[in-house]
Structure formats: C-alpha cells, structure tokens
TIVO-629359 format. One record per residue: x, y, z of N, C-alpha, C in turn; residue number from 1; residue in one letter. Coordinates in Angstrom, 1 decimal, always signed. Atoms other than C-alpha are relative to their C-alpha. Last residue first. Example, Ala and Ser with C-alpha at 12.3 -4.5 7.8 and 13.67 -1.06 7.14 Angstrom:
! residues 2
(rec (-0.9, -1.1, +0.0), (+13.7, -1.1, +7.1), (-0.8, +1.1, +0.8), 2, "S")
(rec (+0.9, -1.2, +0.0), (+12.3, -4.5, +7.8), (+0.9, +1.2, +0.0), 1, "A")
END
This chain:
! residues 213
(rec (-0.5, +1.4, -0.2), (+23.6, -10.5, +8.3), (+1.3, -0.2, -0.7), 213, "A")
(rec (-1.0, +0.0, -1.1), (+23.2, -6.7, +8.5), (+0.6, -1.4, +0.2), 212, "R")
(rec (-1.2, -0.8, +0.4), (+21.5, -6.5, +5.1), (+1.1, -0.1, +1.0), 211, "F")
(rec (-0.7, +0.7, +1.1), (+19.1, -9.4, +5.9), (+1.3, +0.8, -0.4), 210, "G")
(rec (-0.7, +1.1, -0.6), (+18.2, -7.7, +9.2), (+0.8, -0.8, -1.0), 209, "T")
(rec (-1.1, -0.6, -0.8), (+17.3, -4.5, +7.4), (+0.8, -1.1, +0.6), 208, "D")
(rec (-1.0, -0.5, +1.0), (+15.2, -6.4, +4.8), (+1.2, +0.5, +0.8), 207, "L")
(rec (-0.7, +1.2, +0.5), (+13.4, -8.4, +7.6), (+1.1, +0.4, -1.0), 206, "A")
(rec (-0.9, +0.6, -1.0), (+12.7, -5.1, +9.4), (+0.8, -1.2, -0.5), 205, "K")
(rec (-1.1, -0.9, -0.1), (+11.3, -3.5, +6.3), (+1.0, -0.5, +1.0), 204, "W")
(rec (-0.8, +0.1, +1.2), (+9.1, -6.5, +5.7), (+1.3, +0.8, +0.1), 203, "I")
(rec (-0.7, +1.3, -0.1), (+7.9, -6.6, +9.3), (+0.9, -0.2, -1.2), 202, "S")
(rec (-1.0, -0.1, -1.0), (+7.0, -2.9, +9.1), (+0.8, -1.2, +0.1), 201, "Y")
(rec (-1.1, -0.8, +0.5), (+5.2, -3.3, +5.8), (+1.1, +0.1, +1.0), 200, "R")
(rec (-0.3, -0.9, -1.1), (+3.0, -6.2, +6.8), (+1.2, +0.8, -0.2), 199, "N")
(rec (-1.3, -0.8, +0.0), (+1.7, -7.9, +3.7), (+0.0, +1.0, +1.2), 198, "M")
(rec (-0.9, +0.7, -0.9), (-1.0, -10.6, +4.4), (+1.3, +0.8, +0.1), 197, "I")
(rec (+0.6, +0.3, -1.3), (-3.9, -8.5, +3.1), (+1.1, -0.6, +1.0), 196, "Q")
(rec (+0.1, -1.3, -0.8), (-2.0, -7.0, +0.2), (-0.5, -0.2, +1.4), 195, "D")
(rec (-1.4, -0.4, -0.3), (-1.1, -10.5, -1.0), (+0.1, +1.3, +0.8), 194, "N")
(rec (-0.5, +0.9, -1.0), (-4.7, -11.7, -0.7), (+1.4, +0.5, +0.4), 193, "L")
(rec (+0.7, -0.4, -1.3), (-5.9, -8.7, -2.7), (+0.5, -0.8, +1.1), 192, "V")
(rec (-0.5, -1.3, -0.4), (-3.3, -9.3, -5.4), (-0.6, +0.4, +1.3), 191, "T")
(rec (-1.3, +0.1, -0.6), (-4.2, -13.0, -5.5), (+0.6, +1.3, +0.4), 190, "I")
(rec (+0.1, +0.7, -1.2), (-7.9, -12.3, -6.0), (+1.4, -0.2, +0.7), 189, "V")
(rec (+0.5, -1.0, -1.0), (-7.2, -9.8, -8.7), (-0.1, -0.6, +1.4), 188, "V")
(rec (-1.1, -1.0, -0.2), (-4.9, -12.2, -10.6), (-0.5, +1.0, +1.1), 187, "L")
(rec (-1.0, +0.6, -1.0), (-7.5, -15.0, -10.2), (+1.1, +0.9, +0.3), 186, "A")
(rec (+0.7, +0.2, -1.2), (-10.1, -12.8, -11.9), (+0.9, -0.6, +1.1), 185, "V")
(rec (+0.1, -1.3, -0.6), (-7.7, -11.8, -14.6), (-0.7, -0.1, +1.4), 184, "F")
(rec (-1.4, -0.3, -0.5), (-6.9, -15.4, -15.3), (+0.0, +1.3, +0.7), 183, "A")
(rec (-0.2, +0.7, -1.3), (-10.7, -16.1, -15.4), (+1.4, +0.2, +0.5), 182, "W")
(rec (+0.9, -0.6, -1.0), (-11.1, -13.4, -18.1), (+0.2, -0.7, +1.4), 181, "F")
(rec (-0.6, -1.2, -0.5), (-8.1, -14.6, -20.0), (-0.8, +0.7, +1.1), 180, "A")
(rec (-0.9, +0.3, -1.0), (-9.6, -18.1, -20.3), (+0.7, +1.2, +0.6), 179, "P")
(rec (-1.1, +0.9, +0.4), (-12.6, -16.8, -22.2), (+1.0, -0.3, +1.1), 178, "G")
(rec (-1.3, -0.5, -0.5), (-15.9, -15.4, -21.2), (+1.0, -1.0, -0.3), 177, "V")
(rec (-0.7, +1.1, -0.6), (-18.8, -16.1, -23.5), (+1.3, +0.5, +0.5), 176, "T")
(rec (-1.3, -0.2, -0.5), (-21.3, -13.4, -24.2), (+0.6, -1.2, +0.6), 175, "V")
(rec (-0.4, +1.2, -0.7), (-24.4, -13.9, -26.4), (+1.5, +0.2, +0.4), 174, "T")
(rec (-0.8, +1.0, +0.7), (-25.5, -10.4, -27.4), (+0.3, -1.2, +0.9), 173, "A")
(rec (+0.0, -0.4, +1.4), (-27.9, -7.5, -26.6), (+0.8, -1.1, -0.8), 172, "L")
(rec (+1.3, +0.0, +0.6), (-29.1, -8.5, -23.1), (+0.0, +0.3, -1.5), 171, "G")
(rec (+0.7, +1.3, +0.0), (-25.7, -9.5, -22.0), (-1.3, -0.1, -0.6), 170, "A")
(rec (-0.1, +0.7, +1.3), (-24.1, -6.3, -23.1), (-0.8, -1.3, +0.0), 169, "V")
(rec (+0.7, -0.8, +1.0), (-25.2, -4.2, -20.1), (-0.1, -0.7, -1.4), 168, "K")
(rec (+1.4, -0.1, -0.4), (-24.3, -6.8, -17.5), (-0.8, +0.8, -1.1), 167, "V")
(rec (+0.6, +1.3, +0.3), (-21.0, -7.5, -19.3), (-1.5, +0.0, +0.3), 166, "L")
(rec (+0.2, +0.0, +1.5), (-20.1, -3.8, -19.2), (-0.7, -1.3, -0.4), 165, "A")
(rec (+1.1, -0.9, +0.3), (-20.5, -3.7, -15.4), (-0.4, +0.0, -1.5), 164, "V")
(rec (+1.2, +0.6, -0.6), (-18.3, -6.8, -15.0), (-1.2, +0.9, -0.3), 163, "S")
(rec (+0.4, +1.1, +0.9), (-15.7, -5.3, -17.4), (-1.3, -0.6, +0.5), 162, "V")
(rec (+0.6, -0.6, +1.2), (-15.6, -2.1, -15.3), (-0.5, -1.0, -1.0), 161, "G")
(rec (+1.3, -0.6, -0.4), (-15.1, -4.0, -12.1), (-0.7, +0.6, -1.2), 160, "V")
(rec (+0.9, +1.1, -0.1), (-12.4, -6.1, -13.8), (-1.4, +0.5, +0.5), 159, "M")
(rec (+0.4, +0.5, +1.4), (-10.6, -3.0, -14.9), (-1.0, -1.1, +0.1), 158, "F")
(rec (+0.9, -1.0, +0.5), (-10.7, -1.6, -11.3), (-0.5, -0.4, -1.4), 157, "I")
(rec (+1.3, +0.3, -0.6), (-9.2, -4.9, -10.1), (-1.0, +1.0, -0.5), 156, "E")
(rec (+0.6, +1.1, +0.7), (-6.3, -4.5, -12.6), (-1.4, -0.3, +0.6), 155, "A")
(rec (+1.5, +0.0, +0.0), (-5.7, -1.0, -11.4), (-0.6, -1.2, -0.7), 154, "M")
(rec (+0.2, +1.3, +0.6), (-2.0, -0.8, -10.4), (-1.5, -0.3, +0.1), 153, "A")
(rec (+0.0, -0.2, +1.5), (-1.8, +3.0, -9.7), (-0.2, -1.4, -0.7), 152, "W")
(rec (+1.3, -0.7, +0.4), (-2.7, +3.0, -5.9), (-0.2, +0.0, -1.6), 151, "P")
(rec (+1.2, +0.6, -0.5), (+0.0, +0.3, -5.2), (-1.3, +0.7, -0.4), 150, "R")
(rec (+0.8, +0.4, +1.1), (+2.7, +1.7, -7.4), (-1.4, -0.5, +0.5), 149, "L")
(rec (+0.4, -1.2, +0.8), (+4.3, +3.7, -4.6), (-0.9, -0.4, -1.1), 148, "Q")
(rec (+0.9, -0.8, -0.8), (+4.3, +0.7, -2.2), (-0.5, +1.2, -0.8), 147, "E")
(rec (+1.3, +0.7, -0.1), (+5.7, -1.6, -4.8), (-1.0, +0.8, +0.8), 146, "T")
(rec (+0.7, -0.2, +1.2), (+8.4, +1.0, -5.5), (-1.3, -0.7, +0.0), 145, "L")
(rec (+0.6, -1.3, +0.0), (+9.4, +1.1, -1.9), (-0.8, +0.3, -1.3), 144, "A")
(rec (+1.2, +0.1, -0.9), (+9.9, -2.7, -2.1), (-0.7, +1.4, +0.1), 143, "F")
(rec (+1.0, +0.9, +0.6), (+12.2, -2.3, -5.1), (-1.3, +0.0, +0.8), 142, "A")
(rec (+0.6, -0.8, +1.1), (+14.2, +0.6, -3.6), (-1.2, -0.7, -0.6), 141, "V")
(rec (+0.8, -1.0, -0.6), (+14.7, -1.4, -0.4), (-0.7, +0.9, -1.0), 140, "R")
(rec (+1.2, +0.5, -0.6), (+15.8, -4.4, -2.4), (-0.9, +1.0, +0.6), 139, "A")
(rec (+1.1, -0.8, +0.5), (+18.3, -2.5, -4.6), (-1.4, -0.5, +0.6), 138, "S")
(rec (-0.2, -1.4, -0.4), (+21.3, -3.8, -2.8), (-1.2, +0.9, -0.3), 137, "R")
(rec (-0.8, -0.8, +0.9), (+19.9, -7.3, -3.2), (+0.2, +1.4, +0.5), 136, "H")
(rec (+0.7, -0.7, +1.1), (+18.7, -9.2, -0.2), (+0.9, +0.8, -0.9), 135, "P")
(rec (+0.1, -1.4, -0.3), (+21.0, -11.6, +1.7), (-0.7, +0.7, -1.2), 134, "R")
(rec (-1.1, -0.8, +0.4), (+20.2, -15.2, +1.2), (-0.1, +1.4, +0.4), 133, "A")
(rec (-0.9, -0.2, -1.1), (+17.9, -17.5, +3.1), (+1.2, +0.8, -0.4), 132, "G")
(rec (-1.1, +1.0, +0.1), (+16.2, -18.7, -0.1), (+1.0, +0.1, +1.2), 131, "R")
(rec (+0.6, +1.3, +0.0), (+13.0, -16.9, +0.8), (+1.0, -1.1, -0.1), 130, "V")
(rec (+0.4, +0.3, -1.4), (+14.9, -13.8, +1.8), (-0.6, -1.4, +0.1), 129, "L")
(rec (-1.2, +0.5, -0.7), (+16.5, -13.7, -1.7), (-0.3, -0.4, +1.4), 128, "P")
(rec (-0.4, +1.3, +0.5), (+13.0, -13.5, -3.3), (+1.2, -0.5, +0.7), 127, "G")
(rec (+0.2, +1.1, -1.0), (+11.8, -10.6, -1.1), (+0.5, -1.4, -0.4), 126, "L")
(rec (-0.3, -0.4, -1.4), (+12.9, -7.5, -3.0), (+0.1, -1.1, +1.0), 125, "A")
(rec (-1.4, -0.4, +0.0), (+13.1, -8.9, -6.6), (+0.4, +0.3, +1.5), 124, "H")
(rec (-0.8, +1.3, +0.1), (+9.8, -10.8, -6.1), (+1.5, +0.4, +0.1), 123, "I")
(rec (+0.1, +0.8, -1.2), (+8.2, -7.6, -4.9), (+0.8, -1.2, +0.0), 122, "L")
(rec (-0.8, -0.7, -1.0), (+9.6, -5.6, -7.8), (-0.1, -0.7, +1.4), 121, "A")
(rec (-1.4, +0.3, +0.2), (+8.3, -8.2, -10.2), (+0.9, +0.7, +1.0), 120, "L")
(rec (-0.2, +1.4, -0.4), (+4.8, -7.9, -8.8), (+1.5, -0.4, -0.1), 119, "L")
(rec (+0.1, +0.1, -1.5), (+4.8, -4.1, -8.9), (+0.3, -1.5, +0.4), 118, "R")
(rec (-1.2, -0.6, -0.6), (+6.2, -4.1, -12.5), (-0.1, -0.1, +1.5), 117, "V")
(rec (-1.2, +1.0, +0.2), (+3.5, -6.6, -13.5), (+1.2, +0.6, +0.6), 116, "V")
(rec (+0.2, +1.2, -0.8), (+0.7, -4.4, -12.0), (+1.1, -1.0, -0.1), 115, "P")
(rec (-0.2, -0.3, -1.4), (+2.2, -1.3, -13.6), (-0.3, -1.2, +0.9), 114, "L")
(rec (-1.5, -0.3, -0.3), (+2.5, -2.7, -17.1), (+0.2, +0.2, +1.5), 113, "V")
(rec (-1.0, +1.0, +0.4), (-0.9, -4.5, -17.5), (+1.4, +0.3, +0.6), 112, "V")
(rec (+0.5, +1.3, -0.2), (-4.0, -2.7, -16.1), (+1.0, -1.1, -0.4), 111, "I")
(rec (+0.7, +0.2, -1.3), (-2.7, +0.8, -15.4), (-0.5, -1.4, +0.2), 110, "F")
(rec (-0.8, -0.2, -1.2), (+0.0, +1.1, -18.1), (-0.8, -0.5, +1.3), 109, "L")
(rec (-1.2, +1.0, +0.0), (-1.8, -0.5, -21.0), (+0.8, +0.1, +1.3), 108, "A")
(rec (+0.5, +1.4, -0.3), (-5.0, +1.4, -20.2), (+1.1, -1.0, +0.1), 107, "V")
(rec (+0.4, +0.1, -1.4), (-3.1, +4.7, -20.0), (-0.6, -1.4, +0.4), 106, "A")
(rec (-1.2, +0.0, -0.9), (-1.2, +4.1, -23.2), (-0.4, -0.1, +1.5), 105, "I")
(rec (-0.6, +1.4, +0.2), (-4.4, +3.2, -25.1), (+1.2, -0.1, +0.9), 104, "A")
(rec (+0.8, +0.9, -0.7), (-6.1, +6.4, -23.7), (+0.6, -1.5, +0.0), 103, "L")
(rec (-0.2, -0.1, -1.4), (-3.2, +8.5, -24.8), (-0.8, -0.9, +0.8), 102, "P")
(rec (-1.3, +0.6, -0.4), (-3.5, +6.9, -28.3), (+0.3, +0.3, +1.5), 101, "I")
(rec (+0.1, +1.1, -1.0), (-7.2, +7.5, -28.6), (+1.3, -0.5, +0.5), 100, "G")
(rec (+0.1, -0.6, -1.3), (-6.8, +10.9, -30.3), (-0.1, -1.1, +1.1), 99, "K")
(rec (+0.5, -1.4, -0.2), (-5.6, +9.3, -33.5), (+0.0, +0.5, +1.4), 98, "G")
(rec (-0.1, -0.9, +1.2), (-4.9, +5.6, -33.4), (-0.7, +1.3, +0.3), 97, "S")
(rec (-1.3, -0.4, +0.4), (-4.2, +3.1, -30.7), (+0.2, +0.8, -1.2), 96, "S")
(rec (-0.1, -1.5, -0.2), (-7.6, +3.0, -29.1), (+1.3, +0.5, -0.5), 95, "F")
(rec (+1.1, -0.7, +0.6), (-8.5, -0.5, -30.4), (+0.0, +1.5, +0.2), 94, "A")
(rec (-0.3, -0.5, +1.3), (-5.0, -1.6, -29.6), (-1.2, +0.7, -0.7), 93, "M")
(rec (-0.9, -1.1, -0.1), (-5.8, -1.8, -25.9), (+0.3, +0.6, -1.4), 92, "I")
(rec (+0.7, -1.1, -0.6), (-8.9, -3.9, -26.4), (+0.9, +1.2, +0.1), 91, "A")
(rec (+0.9, -0.5, +1.0), (-7.0, -6.2, -28.8), (-0.7, +1.3, +0.5), 90, "H")
(rec (-0.9, -0.7, +1.0), (-4.2, -6.6, -26.2), (-0.9, +0.6, -1.1), 89, "L")
(rec (-0.4, -1.2, -0.6), (-6.8, -7.6, -23.6), (+0.8, +0.9, -0.9), 88, "V")
(rec (-0.9, +0.2, -1.1), (-8.3, -10.1, -25.9), (+0.3, +1.3, +0.6), 87, "S")
(rec (-1.0, -1.1, -0.3), (-11.2, -10.1, -28.3), (+0.8, -0.4, +1.2), 86, "T")
(rec (-0.8, +0.3, -1.2), (-13.4, -12.7, -30.1), (+1.0, +1.1, +0.2), 85, "A")
(rec (-1.2, -0.9, -0.2), (-16.1, -11.7, -32.5), (+0.6, -0.4, +1.3), 84, "N")
(rec (-0.9, +0.4, -1.1), (-18.8, -13.9, -34.0), (+1.2, +0.9, +0.1), 83, "H")
(rec (-1.3, -0.6, +0.2), (-21.7, -12.7, -36.2), (+0.9, -0.3, +1.3), 82, "Q")
(rec (-0.9, +0.9, +0.9), (-24.7, -15.0, -36.2), (+1.4, +0.5, -0.2), 81, "G")
(rec (+0.7, +0.3, +1.2), (-27.1, -12.3, -34.9), (+0.9, -0.8, -1.0), 80, "Q")
(rec (+1.1, -0.9, +0.3), (-24.6, -11.1, -32.3), (-0.6, -0.3, -1.4), 79, "V")
(rec (+0.8, +0.5, +1.1), (-22.1, -13.6, -30.8), (-1.3, +0.9, -0.1), 78, "D")
(rec (+1.3, -0.6, +0.2), (-19.4, -12.1, -28.6), (-0.7, -0.6, -1.2), 77, "L")
(rec (+0.6, +0.4, +1.3), (-16.4, -14.0, -27.2), (-1.4, +0.6, -0.1), 76, "D")
(rec (+1.4, +0.1, +0.2), (-14.4, -12.4, -24.4), (-0.4, -0.4, -1.4), 75, "L")
(rec (+0.7, -0.6, -1.2), (-10.9, -12.5, -23.0), (-1.5, -0.2, -0.1), 74, "F")
(rec (+1.2, -0.8, +0.3), (-9.1, -14.7, -25.6), (-0.6, +0.4, +1.3), 73, "P")
(rec (+1.1, +0.8, +0.4), (-5.6, -15.8, -24.4), (-1.2, +0.9, -0.3), 72, "F")
(rec (-0.3, +0.9, +1.2), (-2.3, -14.0, -24.4), (-1.2, -0.8, -0.5), 71, "S")
(rec (-0.2, -0.7, +1.2), (-2.9, -11.0, -22.2), (+0.2, -0.8, -1.2), 70, "I")
(rec (+1.1, -1.0, +0.2), (-4.5, -12.8, -19.3), (+0.1, +0.8, -1.3), 69, "A")
(rec (+1.2, +0.8, +0.6), (-2.1, -15.8, -19.6), (-1.1, +1.0, -0.3), 68, "A")
(rec (-0.4, +0.4, +1.3), (+0.9, -13.4, -19.1), (-1.2, -0.8, -0.7), 67, "I")
(rec (+0.1, -1.1, +0.9), (-1.0, -11.8, -16.3), (+0.5, -0.3, -1.4), 66, "M")
(rec (+1.4, -0.2, +0.4), (-1.6, -15.2, -14.7), (-0.1, +1.2, -0.9), 65, "L")
(rec (+0.4, +1.1, +0.9), (+2.1, -16.1, -14.8), (-1.4, +0.3, -0.5), 64, "V")
(rec (-0.7, -0.3, +1.3), (+3.1, -12.7, -13.2), (-0.5, -1.1, -1.0), 63, "V")
(rec (+0.6, -1.2, +0.7), (+0.4, -13.2, -10.5), (+0.6, +0.3, -1.3), 62, "G")
(rec (+1.2, +0.4, +0.7), (+1.7, -16.7, -9.7), (-0.7, +1.1, -0.7), 61, "A")
(rec (-0.4, +0.8, +1.1), (+5.1, -15.3, -9.0), (-1.2, -0.5, -0.8), 60, "S")
(rec (-0.5, -0.9, +1.0), (+3.6, -12.6, -6.8), (+0.4, -0.7, -1.3), 59, "A")
(rec (+1.1, -0.7, +0.6), (+1.5, -15.1, -4.9), (+0.5, +0.9, -1.1), 58, "F")
(rec (+0.7, +1.0, +0.8), (+4.6, -17.3, -4.3), (-1.2, +0.6, -0.7), 57, "S")
(rec (-0.7, +0.3, +1.2), (+6.6, -14.3, -3.2), (-0.7, -1.0, -0.9), 56, "V")
(rec (+0.1, -1.2, +0.8), (+3.9, -13.3, -0.8), (+0.8, -0.2, -1.3), 55, "M")
(rec (+1.3, -0.1, +0.7), (+3.5, -16.8, +0.5), (-0.1, +1.2, -0.9), 54, "R")
(rec (+0.1, +1.1, +1.0), (+7.2, -17.2, +1.2), (-1.3, +0.1, -0.8), 53, "V")
(rec (-0.8, -0.4, +1.1), (+7.2, -13.8, +3.0), (+0.0, -1.0, -1.2), 52, "I")
(rec (+0.7, -1.1, +0.7), (+4.3, -14.8, +5.2), (+0.8, +0.4, -1.3), 51, "A")
(rec (+0.3, +0.3, +1.4), (+5.8, -18.2, +6.1), (-0.6, +1.1, -0.8), 50, "G")
(rec (-1.3, +0.4, +0.7), (+7.5, -17.1, +9.4), (-0.3, -0.3, -1.5), 49, "P")
(rec (+0.4, +1.1, +0.8), (+4.3, -15.3, +10.6), (+1.2, -0.4, -0.9), 48, "E")
(rec (-1.1, +0.9, -0.2), (+5.0, -12.9, +13.4), (-0.4, -1.3, -0.7), 47, "S")
(rec (+0.3, +1.4, +0.2), (+2.9, -9.9, +12.5), (+1.2, -0.8, +0.3), 46, "T")
(rec (-1.1, +1.0, +0.1), (+3.1, -6.3, +13.5), (-0.6, -1.4, -0.2), 45, "L")
(rec (-1.3, -0.6, -0.2), (+1.0, -3.1, +13.2), (+1.1, -1.0, -0.2), 44, "L")
(rec (-1.0, +1.0, -0.3), (-2.4, -4.1, +11.9), (+1.4, +0.7, +0.0), 43, "L")
(rec (-0.9, +0.4, +1.2), (-4.7, -1.1, +12.1), (+1.0, -1.0, +0.4), 42, "V")
(rec (+0.2, +1.4, +0.5), (-7.3, -1.2, +14.9), (+0.8, -0.4, -1.2), 41, "G")
(rec (+0.8, +0.1, +1.3), (-7.7, +2.6, +15.3), (-0.1, -1.4, -0.5), 40, "C")
(rec (+0.8, -1.2, +0.3), (-6.7, +3.4, +18.9), (-0.9, -0.2, -1.2), 39, "R")
(rec (+1.1, -0.1, -1.0), (-5.4, +0.1, +20.3), (-1.0, +1.1, -0.4), 38, "R")
(rec (+0.1, -1.3, -0.6), (-3.3, -0.5, +17.1), (-1.2, +0.1, +1.0), 37, "C")
(rec (+0.8, -1.0, +0.6), (-3.1, -4.2, +16.3), (+0.1, +1.3, +0.8), 36, "Y")
(rec (+0.2, -1.2, -0.9), (-0.5, -6.8, +17.0), (-0.7, +1.1, -0.7), 35, "A")
(rec (+0.1, -1.3, +0.7), (-0.6, -10.2, +15.3), (-0.2, +1.0, +1.1), 34, "R")
(rec (+0.7, -1.0, -0.7), (+0.5, -13.7, +16.5), (+0.0, +1.3, -0.8), 33, "A")
(rec (+1.4, +0.0, +0.4), (+1.3, -16.7, +14.2), (-0.8, +1.2, +0.7), 32, "G")
(rec (+0.3, +0.3, +1.4), (+4.7, -17.3, +15.9), (-1.6, +0.0, -0.2), 31, "D")
(rec (-0.1, +1.5, +0.3), (+5.0, -15.6, +19.2), (-0.4, -0.2, -1.4), 30, "P")
(rec (+1.3, +0.7, +0.0), (+5.5, -11.8, +19.1), (+0.2, -1.5, -0.2), 29, "L")
(rec (-0.1, +1.3, +0.7), (+8.7, -9.9, +20.1), (-1.4, -0.7, +0.1), 28, "D")
(rec (-0.1, +1.2, -0.8), (+7.8, -6.4, +21.2), (+0.1, -1.2, -0.9), 27, "Q")
(rec (+0.0, +1.3, +0.7), (+8.2, -3.0, +19.7), (+0.3, -1.1, +0.9), 26, "E")
(rec (-1.3, +0.6, -0.1), (+7.2, -0.1, +22.0), (+0.0, -1.4, -0.8), 25, "M")
(rec (+0.0, +1.2, -0.8), (+4.2, +1.7, +20.7), (+1.4, -0.5, +0.1), 24, "Y")
(rec (-1.3, +0.7, -0.2), (+3.6, +5.2, +19.3), (-0.1, -1.2, +0.9), 23, "L")
(rec (-0.2, +0.3, -1.4), (+0.2, +6.4, +17.9), (+1.3, -0.9, +0.1), 22, "T")
(rec (-1.3, -0.5, -0.6), (+0.7, +7.9, +14.5), (+0.1, -0.3, +1.4), 21, "D")
(rec (+0.3, -1.1, -1.0), (-3.1, +7.5, +13.6), (+1.3, +0.5, +0.6), 20, "C")
(rec (+1.3, -0.7, +0.2), (-2.9, +5.4, +10.3), (-0.2, +1.2, +1.0), 19, "H")
(rec (+0.0, -0.7, +1.3), (+0.7, +4.2, +9.9), (-1.3, +0.8, -0.2), 18, "P")
(rec (+1.2, +0.5, +0.8), (+0.8, +3.4, +13.7), (+0.0, +0.8, -1.3), 17, "C")
(rec (+1.1, -1.0, +0.2), (+4.3, +4.4, +14.8), (-1.1, -0.6, -0.8), 16, "A")
(rec (+0.8, +0.2, +1.2), (+6.6, +1.7, +16.2), (-1.1, +1.1, +0.0), 15, "I")
(rec (+1.4, -0.4, +0.0), (+9.3, +2.2, +18.8), (-0.6, -0.1, -1.4), 14, "M")
(rec (+0.8, +1.0, -0.7), (+12.6, +0.4, +19.5), (-1.5, +0.3, +0.0), 13, "D")
(rec (+0.0, +1.3, +0.7), (+14.5, +2.3, +16.9), (-0.8, -1.1, +0.6), 12, "D")
(rec (+1.0, +0.0, +1.0), (+13.4, +5.5, +18.6), (-0.1, -1.3, -0.8), 11, "L")
(rec (-0.5, -0.3, +1.3), (+15.3, +4.6, +21.7), (-1.1, +0.0, -1.1), 10, "P")
(rec (-0.5, +1.2, +0.6), (+13.2, +4.8, +24.9), (+0.6, +0.3, -1.4), 9, "P")
(rec (+0.8, +0.6, +1.1), (+12.9, +8.2, +26.5), (+0.6, -1.2, -0.6), 8, "L")
(rec (+1.0, +0.9, -0.6), (+14.6, +8.9, +29.8), (-0.9, -0.6, -1.0), 7, "A")
(rec (-0.7, +1.3, -0.3), (+17.7, +10.3, +28.1), (-1.0, -1.0, +0.6), 6, "D")
(rec (-0.2, +0.9, +1.2), (+15.6, +12.9, +26.4), (+0.6, -1.3, +0.3), 5, "P")
(rec (-1.4, +0.4, +0.2), (+14.5, +14.3, +29.8), (+0.2, -0.9, -1.2), 4, "D")
(rec (-0.2, +1.5, +0.1), (+11.1, +15.8, +29.5), (+1.5, -0.2, -0.3), 3, "I")
(rec (-1.2, +0.4, +0.8), (+10.6, +19.3, +30.8), (+0.2, -1.5, +0.0), 2, "T")
(rec (-0.5, +1.3, -0.4), (+7.1, +20.3, +32.1), (+1.1, -0.3, -1.0), 1, "M")
END
C-alpha cells in the first residue's frame, strides 16, 4: 500500500506523545483545558494562560529559598549537654579534605548548584514572556538546559536522606530542625509543583511564537 505524502497533514500540526510516540493533530483548547494521550494517559497539551507566570513565580521563590537554605542553620544536635549546630555549607565542607573532596563537590553540585542553575535557566527562558516581551535569543538553550538538568538536580533526594538520618539519630540525641530545613522542604514542594504544571510542548510553542512576534 502506497501512501501519498501530499495527503498527510503537515508535521508542524502534529504532536507526538513523549511517552509512547502516538501522533495527534494539534487542536486549540479552551482556557483551563488539558489534553491527554489516549494510549498512555500522559499530558500532551494545556491551555492555562497563567501557567508560565506561576512557573516563573515558583522558580523565583525557589532561588530565594535556596539562599535561605544554605545561609541559616539546618539542624541543632544536643547530646549529653553538648550542642552542635550545622548548616548545608558545613555539611559540604565536612568532606572537603583528603579523599572526601570529590564527595564534597558532588554534594554541592547535586543539592545546591544544579538546582539553582535549573531555576535560573527557567527564569531566563520564560521571564520575558511574563512581561509580554520577546524571549532572549538564548531562551531555547536555557529551557533545554532545564530539561537536561532535571534528573541531576537532587534536592528532594537530599531531603529523603536527611529524613531517614533524623529517624536514626532521634534516639541518640535531641534534634532540632532549623530554618534551613523548612526552607529546603518548601523548595522541594515548589520544585515538584513546578514540574507538575510544566507542559513542555506548550512552552516550546510559546517560545517559538515569541520569537516570531
């Protein structure tokens, strides 16, 4: 059976499911509507005018929370009258000598540097769209960077590890969580919410439309 290429719809008008590669024709959605893949249920399209504003707001709040998380005390430990307060930076610097240097670099990258870079790249890519301006020339590169860094920004993994450690230490010492702990918790929640409302196809389309404007 021969298929006439002229009978096929333009590829620019088609959407491929990022999970199962099923093809769909792009359609305009009413405000607030969402389109899901019929085969696997993955979110394909959204029509939420305020989504980009919320993403930039969440990302900006995330940067502020990360600054607070590395600036304030993270945990206070009291063991038999001995008091010790530590911060995220102190935890990183604890491995900064001898054979622990690679571990200190990895911890700093995965729980501080890469999450902040991802948030800043998202702000750089989408910030002009919030103001109604054309995106920067590097907006596509910046947003692609946020996607590439997504598996490597591990602030939430760090919090899981801390939570497990607290359960173990609680029976041996009096543990008091500091402001940085709650800042990290809020950062993880904001990151998860941001990833939930982020629709990649809609963002790429918004960037392309902004460049053509």
